[in-house]
VOKE-361046 format. One record per residue: z negated, x negated, y of N, C-alpha, C, CB in turn; residue number from 1. Coordinates in nm, 2 decimals, padded with zeros to 4 digits. Atoms other than C-alpha are relative to their C-alpha. Last residue first. Glycine has a CB too. Layout:
% residues N
n_up; n_east; n_north; ca_up; ca_east; ca_north; c_up; c_east; c_north; cb_up; cb_east; cb_north; seq
Z; X; Y; Z; X; Y; Z; X; Y; Z; X; Y; NUM
...
***
This chain:
% residues 170
n_up; n_east; n_north; ca_up; ca_east; ca_north; c_up; c_east; c_north; cb_up; cb_east; cb_north; seq
-00.12; 00.01; 00.07; -06.38; 01.68; -02.01; 00.08; -00.12; 00.03; 00.09; 00.12; 00.03; 170
00.02; 00.07; 00.12; -06.73; 01.63; -01.88; 00.12; -00.02; -00.09; -00.11; 00.07; -00.09; 169
00.00; 00.14; -00.03; -06.64; 01.73; -01.53; -00.02; -00.08; -00.13; -00.10; -00.03; 00.10; 168
-00.14; 00.04; -00.05; -06.54; 02.08; -01.64; 00.00; -00.15; 00.02; 00.03; 00.08; 00.13; 167
-00.09; -00.01; 00.11; -06.87; 02.12; -01.84; 00.15; -00.04; 00.04; 00.00; 00.15; -00.05; 166
00.03; 00.11; 00.09; -07.07; 01.98; -01.55; 00.09; 00.01; -00.13; -00.15; 00.00; -00.05; 165
-00.05; 00.12; -00.06; -06.91; 02.22; -01.31; -00.02; -00.12; -00.09; -00.08; -00.03; 00.14; 164
-00.15; 00.00; 00.01; -06.96; 02.52; -01.53; 00.06; -00.13; 00.06; 00.05; 00.12; 00.08; 163
-00.05; 00.01; 00.14; -07.33; 02.43; -01.59; 00.15; 00.00; 00.00; -00.05; 00.12; -00.08; 162
00.02; 00.14; 00.04; -07.40; 02.38; -01.22; 00.05; -00.03; -00.14; -00.15; -00.04; 00.01; 161
-00.10; 00.08; -00.07; -07.24; 02.71; -01.14; -00.01; -00.15; -00.03; -00.02; 00.02; 00.15; 160
-00.13; 00.00; 00.07; -07.44; 02.87; -01.42; 00.11; -00.08; 00.08; 00.04; 00.15; -00.01; 159
-00.06; 00.13; -00.01; -07.78; 02.76; -01.27; 00.14; 00.00; -00.08; -00.09; -00.10; -00.06; 158
00.07; 00.09; -00.08; -07.93; 03.10; -01.39; 00.06; -00.15; -00.01; -00.15; 00.00; -00.04; 157
-00.09; 00.07; -00.09; -07.66; 03.31; -01.54; -00.07; -00.10; 00.09; 00.08; 00.09; 00.08; 156
-00.10; 00.09; 00.08; -07.86; 03.42; -01.85; 00.10; -00.08; 00.09; 00.08; 00.09; -00.09; 155
-00.11; 00.03; -00.10; -08.15; 03.54; -01.64; 00.10; -00.09; -00.06; -00.07; -00.06; 00.13; 154
-00.11; -00.08; 00.03; -08.40; 03.70; -01.88; 00.11; -00.01; 00.11; -00.04; 00.15; -00.02; 153
-00.03; -00.09; -00.11; -08.69; 03.54; -01.71; 00.11; 00.09; -00.02; 00.02; -00.08; 00.13; 152
00.13; -00.05; -00.04; -08.83; 03.36; -02.02; 00.02; 00.11; 00.11; -00.09; -00.11; 00.06; 151
00.06; -00.09; 00.10; -08.49; 03.31; -02.17; -00.12; 00.07; 00.05; -00.03; -00.08; -00.13; 150
-00.10; -00.11; 00.01; -08.32; 03.17; -01.86; -00.06; 00.10; -00.10; 00.13; -00.05; -00.05; 149
00.01; -00.08; -00.12; -08.63; 02.95; -01.79; 00.09; 00.12; -00.01; 00.03; -00.08; 00.12; 148
00.13; -00.07; 00.01; -08.63; 02.82; -02.15; -00.02; 00.09; 00.12; -00.11; -00.11; -00.01; 147
-00.01; -00.10; 00.11; -08.26; 02.74; -02.13; -00.13; 00.08; -00.01; 00.04; -00.07; -00.13; 146
-00.08; -00.11; -00.05; -08.31; 02.57; -01.79; 00.02; 00.11; -00.10; 00.14; -00.05; 00.04; 145
00.08; -00.07; -00.09; -08.59; 02.36; -01.93; 00.07; 00.12; 00.06; -00.04; -00.10; 00.12; 144
00.10; -00.07; 00.07; -08.38; 02.26; -02.23; -00.10; 00.08; 00.09; -00.09; -00.10; -00.08; 143
-00.05; -00.12; 00.06; -08.09; 02.18; -02.00; -00.10; 00.08; -00.08; 00.12; -00.03; -00.08; 142
00.08; -00.12; -00.03; -08.30; 01.94; -01.80; 00.05; 00.13; -00.05; -00.02; 00.01; 00.15; 141
00.15; 00.03; 00.01; -08.18; 01.60; -01.93; -00.08; 00.13; 00.02; -00.04; -00.10; 00.11; 140
00.04; 00.03; 00.14; -07.82; 01.71; -02.00; -00.15; -00.02; -00.01; 00.07; -00.13; -00.05; 139
-00.02; -00.11; 00.09; -07.77; 01.88; -01.67; -00.05; -00.02; -00.14; 00.15; 00.04; 00.00; 138
00.09; -00.11; -00.04; -07.93; 01.61; -01.46; 00.01; 00.12; -00.10; 00.01; 00.04; 00.15; 137
00.13; 00.04; 00.04; -07.73; 01.34; -01.64; -00.11; 00.11; 00.02; -00.04; -00.13; 00.07; 136
00.00; -00.01; 00.14; -07.40; 01.53; -01.59; -00.14; -00.04; -00.06; 00.11; -00.09; -00.07; 135
00.01; -00.14; 00.03; -07.48; 01.57; -01.22; 00.00; 00.02; -00.15; 00.13; 00.07; 00.06; 134
00.13; -00.05; -00.03; -07.57; 01.20; -01.19; -00.01; 00.15; -00.03; -00.03; -00.01; 00.15; 133
00.10; 00.05; 00.10; -07.26; 01.08; -01.37; -00.14; 00.06; 00.02; -00.01; -00.15; -00.01; 132
-00.02; -00.05; 00.13; -07.03; 01.29; -01.16; -00.10; -00.04; -00.10; 00.14; -00.05; -00.05; 131
00.12; -00.06; 00.06; -07.18; 01.23; -00.82; 00.02; 00.04; -00.15; -00.05; 00.11; 00.07; 130
00.13; 00.04; -00.04; -06.96; 01.01; -00.61; -00.11; 00.04; -00.08; -00.02; 00.05; 00.14; 129
00.01; 00.15; 00.00; -06.62; 01.03; -00.78; -00.14; -00.05; 00.04; 00.10; -00.05; 00.10; 128
00.00; 00.05; 00.14; -06.68; 01.40; -00.87; -00.01; -00.15; 00.00; 00.13; 00.04; -00.07; 127
00.13; -00.02; 00.06; -06.78; 01.48; -00.51; -00.01; -00.05; -00.14; -00.03; 00.15; 00.00; 126
00.09; 00.09; -00.06; -06.46; 01.32; -00.38; -00.14; 00.01; -00.06; 00.00; 00.01; 00.15; 125
-00.04; 00.14; 00.05; -06.24; 01.51; -00.62; -00.09; -00.10; 00.05; 00.15; -00.03; 00.04; 124
00.04; 00.03; 00.13; -06.43; 01.83; -00.55; 00.03; -00.14; -00.05; 00.06; 00.11; -00.10; 123
-00.12; 00.05; 00.06; -06.41; 01.84; -00.17; -00.04; -00.05; -00.15; 00.05; -00.12; 00.08; 122
00.01; 00.15; 00.02; -06.69; 02.06; -00.06; 00.12; -00.04; -00.07; -00.13; -00.03; -00.08; 121
00.06; 00.05; -00.12; -06.66; 02.41; 00.09; -00.01; -00.15; -00.01; -00.14; 00.07; 00.02; 120
-00.09; 00.09; -00.08; -06.41; 02.50; -00.18; -00.06; -00.04; 00.14; 00.14; 00.06; 00.02; 119
-00.06; -00.08; -00.11; -06.61; 02.79; -00.31; 00.08; -00.08; 00.09; -00.12; 00.06; 00.08; 118
-00.08; -00.12; 00.06; -06.66; 02.62; -00.65; 00.06; 00.08; 00.11; -00.10; 00.09; -00.08; 117
-00.12; 00.06; 00.05; -06.76; 02.29; -00.47; 00.09; 00.12; -00.06; -00.03; -00.10; -00.12; 116
-00.09; 00.05; -00.10; -07.01; 02.47; -00.26; 00.13; -00.05; -00.04; -00.07; -00.10; 00.09; 115
-00.06; -00.12; -00.06; -07.15; 02.65; -00.56; 00.09; -00.04; 00.11; -00.12; 00.09; 00.05; 114
-00.10; -00.06; 00.10; -07.20; 02.32; -00.74; 00.07; 00.12; 00.06; -00.06; 00.02; -00.13; 113
-00.11; 00.09; -00.01; -07.38; 02.17; -00.43; 00.12; 00.05; -00.09; -00.04; -00.14; -00.05; 112
-00.06; -00.03; -00.13; -07.61; 02.47; -00.42; 00.13; -00.09; 00.02; -00.10; -00.03; 00.11; 111
-00.06; -00.13; 00.02; -07.68; 02.42; -00.79; 00.08; 00.04; 00.13; -00.10; 00.11; -00.04; 110
-00.13; 00.02; 00.07; -07.75; 02.06; -00.72; 00.08; 00.12; -00.04; -00.02; -00.08; -00.13; 109
-00.08; 00.08; -00.09; -08.02; 02.13; -00.46; 00.14; -00.02; -00.07; -00.06; -00.14; 00.02; 108
-00.06; -00.09; -00.11; -08.15; 02.42; -00.67; 00.09; -00.08; 00.09; -00.12; 00.06; 00.08; 107
-00.11; -00.08; 00.05; -08.19; 02.19; -00.97; 00.06; 00.09; 00.10; -00.06; 00.09; -00.12; 106
-00.11; 00.08; 00.04; -08.40; 01.94; -00.78; 00.12; 00.08; -00.05; -00.04; -00.10; -00.11; 105
-00.06; 00.05; -00.12; -08.62; 02.20; -00.62; 00.12; -00.09; -00.03; -00.11; -00.08; 00.08; 104
-00.07; -00.11; -00.06; -08.67; 02.38; -00.95; 00.07; -00.05; 00.13; -00.09; 00.12; 00.03; 103
-00.12; -00.02; 00.08; -08.77; 02.05; -01.11; 00.09; 00.11; 00.06; -00.03; 00.03; -00.15; 102
-00.09; 00.12; -00.02; -09.01; 01.96; -00.84; 00.13; 00.02; -00.07; -00.07; -00.12; -00.04; 101
-00.05; -00.01; -00.14; -09.17; 02.31; -00.85; 00.10; -00.11; 00.03; -00.11; 00.00; 00.10; 100
-00.10; -00.11; 00.00; -09.20; 02.30; -01.23; 00.06; 00.01; 00.14; -00.06; 00.13; -00.04; 99
-00.11; 00.05; 00.08; -09.38; 01.96; -01.21; 00.12; 00.10; 00.00; -00.04; -00.03; -00.14; 98
-00.08; 00.09; -00.08; -09.60; 02.08; -00.92; 00.12; -00.05; -00.08; -00.09; -00.12; 00.04; 97
-00.04; 00.11; 00.09; -09.72; 02.39; -01.11; 00.09; -00.10; 00.08; 00.07; 00.05; -00.13; 96
-00.05; 00.12; -00.07; -09.89; 02.68; -00.93; 00.02; -00.11; -00.10; -00.09; -00.04; 00.11; 95
00.09; 00.10; -00.03; -09.94; 02.97; -01.18; 00.06; -00.11; 00.08; -00.08; -00.05; -00.12; 94
00.10; -00.06; -00.09; -09.73; 03.28; -01.19; -00.10; -00.10; 00.05; -00.07; 00.12; -00.07; 93
-00.04; 00.02; -00.14; -09.42; 03.09; -01.33; -00.11; 00.06; 00.10; 00.13; 00.07; 00.03; 92
00.12; -00.01; -00.08; -09.58; 03.07; -01.67; 00.02; -00.03; 00.15; -00.12; -00.09; -00.05; 91
00.07; -00.13; 00.02; -09.29; 02.94; -01.87; -00.12; 00.00; 00.10; -00.05; 00.02; -00.14; 90
-00.09; -00.10; -00.03; -09.06; 02.66; -01.76; -00.07; 00.14; 00.00; 00.12; 00.00; -00.09; 89
00.02; -00.05; -00.14; -09.34; 02.41; -01.75; 00.09; 00.11; 00.04; 00.00; -00.11; 00.10; 88
00.11; -00.09; 00.00; -09.33; 02.36; -02.13; -00.03; 00.06; 00.14; -00.13; -00.08; -00.05; 87
-00.04; -00.13; 00.05; -08.98; 02.22; -02.10; -00.12; 00.10; 00.00; 00.06; -00.01; -00.14; 86
-00.06; -00.08; -00.11; -09.11; 01.94; -01.88; 00.04; 00.14; -00.05; 00.13; -00.08; 00.05; 85
00.10; -00.03; -00.09; -09.34; 01.82; -02.16; 00.05; 00.08; 00.12; -00.07; -00.13; 00.06; 84
00.08; -00.11; 00.06; -09.07; 01.84; -02.41; -00.11; 00.04; 00.09; -00.05; -00.05; -00.14; 83
-00.07; -00.13; -00.02; -08.84; 01.64; -02.18; -00.08; 00.11; -00.06; 00.14; -00.01; -00.06; 82
-00.07; -00.04; 00.12; -09.09; 01.35; -02.16; 00.06; 00.14; 00.02; -00.09; -00.01; -00.12; 81
00.06; -00.10; 00.09; -09.18; 01.25; -01.81; 00.09; 00.02; -00.12; -00.02; 00.13; 00.07; 80
00.09; 00.06; 00.10; -09.11; 00.93; -01.62; -00.05; 00.09; -00.10; -00.11; -00.06; 00.07; 79
-00.07; 00.10; 00.08; -08.80; 01.06; -01.45; -00.09; -00.06; -00.10; 00.05; -00.11; 00.09; 78
-00.05; -00.06; 00.12; -08.97; 01.38; -01.32; 00.06; -00.11; -00.10; 00.11; 00.10; 00.03; 77
00.10; -00.07; 00.08; -09.20; 01.23; -01.06; 00.05; 00.04; -00.14; -00.05; 00.12; 00.08; 76
00.09; 00.10; 00.05; -08.94; 00.99; -00.93; -00.11; 00.06; -00.09; -00.07; -00.08; 00.12; 75
-00.07; 00.08; 00.10; -08.68; 01.26; -00.91; -00.09; -00.10; -00.06; 00.12; -00.07; 00.07; 74
-00.02; -00.08; 00.12; -08.92; 01.50; -00.73; 00.07; -00.08; -00.11; 00.08; 00.13; 00.02; 73
00.13; 00.00; 00.06; -09.02; 01.23; -00.48; 00.01; 00.08; -00.13; -00.10; 00.07; 00.09; 72
00.03; 00.14; 00.05; -08.66; 01.16; -00.40; -00.13; 00.00; -00.07; 00.00; -00.10; 00.11; 71
-00.09; 00.01; 00.11; -08.59; 01.54; -00.36; -00.03; -00.14; -00.07; 00.14; 00.01; 00.04; 70
00.05; -00.09; 00.11; -08.89; 01.58; -00.13; 00.08; -00.02; -00.13; 00.00; 00.15; 00.04; 69
00.12; 00.06; 00.05; -08.79; 01.28; 00.08; -00.05; 00.08; -00.12; -00.11; -00.01; 00.11; 68
00.10; -00.11; 00.02; -08.43; 01.42; 00.13; -00.13; -00.06; -00.07; 00.05; 00.11; -00.08; 67
00.11; 00.01; -00.10; -08.24; 01.12; 00.26; -00.11; 00.09; -00.02; 00.06; 00.02; 00.14; 66
00.07; 00.13; 00.02; -08.03; 01.09; -00.06; -00.11; -00.02; 00.10; 00.11; -00.11; 00.02; 65
00.08; 00.00; 00.13; -07.96; 01.46; -00.06; -00.07; -00.13; -00.02; 00.09; 00.03; -00.12; 64
00.12; -00.07; -00.02; -07.86; 01.44; 00.31; -00.09; 00.01; -00.13; 00.03; 00.14; 00.05; 63
00.10; 00.08; -00.08; -07.62; 01.17; 00.23; -00.13; 00.07; 00.03; 00.07; -00.05; 00.13; 62
00.05; 00.11; 00.09; -07.46; 01.38; -00.05; -00.10; -00.09; 00.08; 00.11; -00.08; -00.06; 61
00.10; -00.06; 00.09; -07.44; 01.68; 00.19; -00.06; -00.11; -00.09; 00.07; 00.11; -00.08; 60
00.13; -00.03; -00.08; -07.28; 01.47; 00.47; -00.10; 00.06; -00.10; 00.04; 00.10; 00.11; 59
00.07; 00.13; -00.02; -07.03; 01.31; 00.22; -00.13; 00.03; 00.08; 00.09; -00.09; 00.09; 58
00.05; 00.06; 00.12; -06.92; 01.65; 00.10; -00.09; -00.12; 00.02; 00.12; -00.03; -00.10; 57
00.11; -00.09; 00.04; -06.90; 01.81; 00.45; -00.06; -00.06; -00.14; 00.04; 00.15; -00.02; 56
00.11; 00.03; -00.09; -06.68; 01.52; 00.56; -00.12; 00.08; -00.04; 00.03; 00.03; 00.15; 55
00.05; 00.13; 00.04; -06.45; 01.56; 00.26; -00.12; -00.04; 00.08; 00.11; -00.11; 00.02; 54
00.07; -00.01; 00.13; -06.43; 01.93; 00.32; -00.05; -00.13; -00.04; 00.10; 00.07; -00.10; 53
00.13; -00.07; -00.02; -06.34; 01.87; 00.69; -00.09; 00.02; -00.13; 00.02; 00.14; 00.07; 52
00.09; 00.10; -00.07; -06.07; 01.62; 00.60; -00.14; 00.06; 00.02; 00.06; -00.04; 00.13; 51
00.04; 00.10; 00.09; -05.92; 01.86; 00.35; -00.09; -00.10; 00.06; 00.12; -00.07; -00.07; 50
00.09; -00.07; 00.10; -05.91; 02.14; 00.60; -00.06; -00.10; -00.10; 00.07; 00.12; -00.07; 49
00.13; -00.02; -00.07; -05.76; 01.91; 00.87; -00.10; 00.07; -00.09; 00.02; 00.09; 00.12; 48
00.07; 00.13; -00.01; -05.49; 01.80; 00.63; -00.13; 00.01; 00.06; 00.09; -00.10; 00.08; 47
00.04; 00.04; 00.13; -05.40; 02.16; 00.54; -00.07; -00.14; 00.00; 00.13; -00.02; -00.09; 46
00.11; -00.08; 00.06; -05.41; 02.28; 00.89; -00.05; -00.04; -00.13; 00.05; 00.15; 00.00; 45
00.13; 00.02; -00.07; -05.22; 01.99; 01.03; -00.11; 00.08; -00.05; 00.02; 00.02; 00.15; 44
00.05; 00.13; 00.04; -04.95; 02.02; 00.77; -00.13; -00.03; 00.06; 00.11; -00.11; 00.03; 43
00.05; -00.02; 00.14; -04.91; 02.40; 00.84; -00.06; -00.14; -00.05; 00.11; 00.04; -00.10; 42
00.12; -00.08; 00.00; -04.89; 02.34; 01.21; -00.06; 00.01; -00.14; 00.03; 00.14; 00.06; 41
00.11; 00.08; -00.05; -04.64; 02.06; 01.17; -00.13; 00.07; 00.01; 00.04; -00.05; 00.15; 40
00.03; 00.10; 00.11; -04.42; 02.28; 00.95; -00.11; -00.09; 00.05; 00.12; -00.09; -00.04; 39
00.07; -00.07; 00.11; -04.43; 02.56; 01.21; -00.05; -00.09; -00.11; 00.09; 00.11; -00.06; 38
00.13; -00.03; -00.05; -04.35; 02.33; 01.50; -00.08; 00.07; -00.11; 00.01; 00.09; 00.12; 37
00.08; 00.12; -00.01; -04.06; 02.18; 01.31; -00.14; 00.03; 00.04; 00.07; -00.10; 00.09; 36
00.03; 00.05; 00.14; -03.92; 02.52; 01.21; -00.09; -00.12; 00.00; 00.13; -00.02; -00.08; 35
00.10; -00.10; 00.06; -03.95; 02.65; 01.57; -00.04; -00.04; -00.14; 00.06; 00.14; 00.00; 34
00.13; 00.02; -00.06; -03.77; 02.34; 01.70; -00.11; 00.09; -00.05; 00.01; 00.02; 00.16; 33
00.05; 00.12; 00.06; -03.49; 02.38; 01.45; -00.14; -00.03; 00.06; 00.10; -00.12; 00.03; 32
00.04; -00.02; 00.14; -03.44; 02.74; 01.55; -00.06; -00.12; -00.06; 00.12; 00.05; -00.08; 31
00.12; -00.08; 00.00; -03.44; 02.66; 01.92; -00.05; 00.03; -00.14; 00.02; 00.13; 00.07; 30
00.11; 00.08; -00.05; -03.19; 02.38; 01.87; -00.13; 00.07; 00.00; 00.03; -00.05; 00.14; 29
00.04; 00.09; 00.11; -02.96; 02.60; 01.65; -00.12; -00.09; 00.05; 00.11; -00.09; -00.04; 28
00.14; -00.01; 00.01; -02.94; 02.87; 01.92; -00.06; -00.09; -00.11; -00.05; 00.14; -00.03; 27
00.06; 00.01; -00.13; -02.59; 02.81; 02.04; -00.15; -00.01; 00.00; 00.04; 00.12; 00.08; 26
-00.02; 00.13; -00.06; -02.46; 02.72; 01.70; -00.06; -00.01; 00.14; 00.15; -00.03; 00.01; 25
00.07; 00.10; 00.07; -02.62; 03.02; 01.54; 00.02; -00.14; 00.06; 00.04; -00.01; -00.15; 24
00.14; -00.02; -00.03; -02.49; 03.26; 01.80; -00.09; -00.11; -00.07; -00.05; 00.14; -00.05; 23
00.02; 00.05; -00.14; -02.14; 03.11; 01.78; -00.15; 00.02; 00.04; 00.09; 00.08; 00.10; 22
00.00; 00.14; -00.01; -02.14; 03.14; 01.40; -00.03; -00.05; 00.14; 00.14; -00.05; -00.04; 21
00.12; 00.06; 00.06; -02.26; 03.50; 01.38; 00.00; -00.15; 00.02; -00.02; 00.03; -00.14; 20
-00.01; 00.01; 00.15; -02.00; 03.64; 01.61; -00.12; -00.09; -00.04; 00.14; -00.07; -00.04; 19
00.07; 00.12; 00.05; -02.08; 03.76; 01.96; 00.02; 00.00; -00.15; -00.15; 00.00; 00.03; 18
00.09; -00.04; 00.10; -01.82; 03.99; 02.12; -00.06; -00.13; -00.06; 00.07; 00.08; -00.12; 17
00.02; 00.10; 00.10; -01.66; 03.91; 02.45; -00.10; 00.05; -00.10; -00.04; -00.13; 00.06; 16
00.05; 00.12; -00.04; -01.56; 04.23; 02.64; -00.02; -00.10; -00.11; -00.13; 00.01; 00.08; 15
-00.09; 00.10; 00.05; -01.34; 04.51; 02.51; -00.04; -00.14; 00.04; 00.14; 00.03; 00.04; 14
-00.10; 00.03; -00.10; -01.52; 04.76; 02.73; 00.10; -00.10; -00.04; -00.06; -00.04; 00.13; 13
-00.08; -00.13; -00.02; -01.72; 04.91; 02.45; 00.11; -00.03; 00.09; -00.09; 00.10; 00.05; 12
-00.07; -00.02; 00.12; -01.83; 04.55; 02.34; 00.08; 00.13; 00.01; -00.09; 00.01; -00.12; 11
-00.11; 00.09; 00.01; -01.92; 04.47; 02.69; 00.08; 00.02; -00.12; -00.05; -00.15; 00.00; 10
-00.10; -00.03; -00.11; -02.13; 04.78; 02.74; 00.12; -00.09; -00.02; -00.06; -00.01; 00.14; 9
-00.07; -00.12; 00.04; -02.31; 04.73; 02.41; 00.11; 00.04; 00.10; -00.11; 00.12; -00.01; 8
-00.09; 00.02; 00.11; -02.38; 04.37; 02.50; 00.07; 00.12; -00.05; -00.09; -00.06; -00.12; 7
-00.11; 00.08; -00.04; -02.50; 04.46; 02.85; 00.09; -00.03; -00.12; -00.04; -00.13; 00.06; 6
-00.10; -00.09; -00.08; -02.71; 04.75; 02.73; 00.12; -00.08; 00.03; -00.07; 00.05; 00.12; 5
-00.06; -00.09; 00.10; -02.89; 04.53; 02.47; 00.11; 00.08; 00.07; -00.10; 00.08; -00.07; 4
-00.08; 00.08; 00.08; -02.95; 04.26; 02.73; 00.08; 00.08; -00.10; -00.07; -00.11; -00.07; 3
-00.12; 00.04; -00.08; -03.08; 04.51; 02.98; 00.10; -00.08; -00.08; -00.04; -00.08; 00.12; 2
-00.09; -00.12; -00.01; -03.32; 04.67; 02.73; 00.13; -00.04; 00.07; -00.07; 00.11; 00.07; 1
***
């Protein structure tokens, strides 16, 4: 309030008036400093976010590799014929280790696909590390997924995984 009063009083009394050029030249250093700090903050936020997403991506992929249940499921399923696996999509009421292994495997990679879609994981890095595996899983188990979708009337089941694989296949 005092500064405003002083400027108004001085201008009424014929005192020094501030022109735009003198104000700008006197405060140029402060303006430049503010712009530099703002730009540095934006750059740090963007770089930090990308770094954290890359770290989360690597951590998740390493956890998938360490997951004993997932490794066991992959070994169990790799030796099986796809027609045999597809038969296990139906009849969810009965215990079935093959279906449970496949659902566990698909859920792990669906979660990963959702994380990529939501920008929790770094897509470019994930693609470099897991593209061929994700496409292989989708192609190999798509008949099972289609049978499961039809049987349970869930047309969007594993849709994030599907969308990711379609995008990465281009």
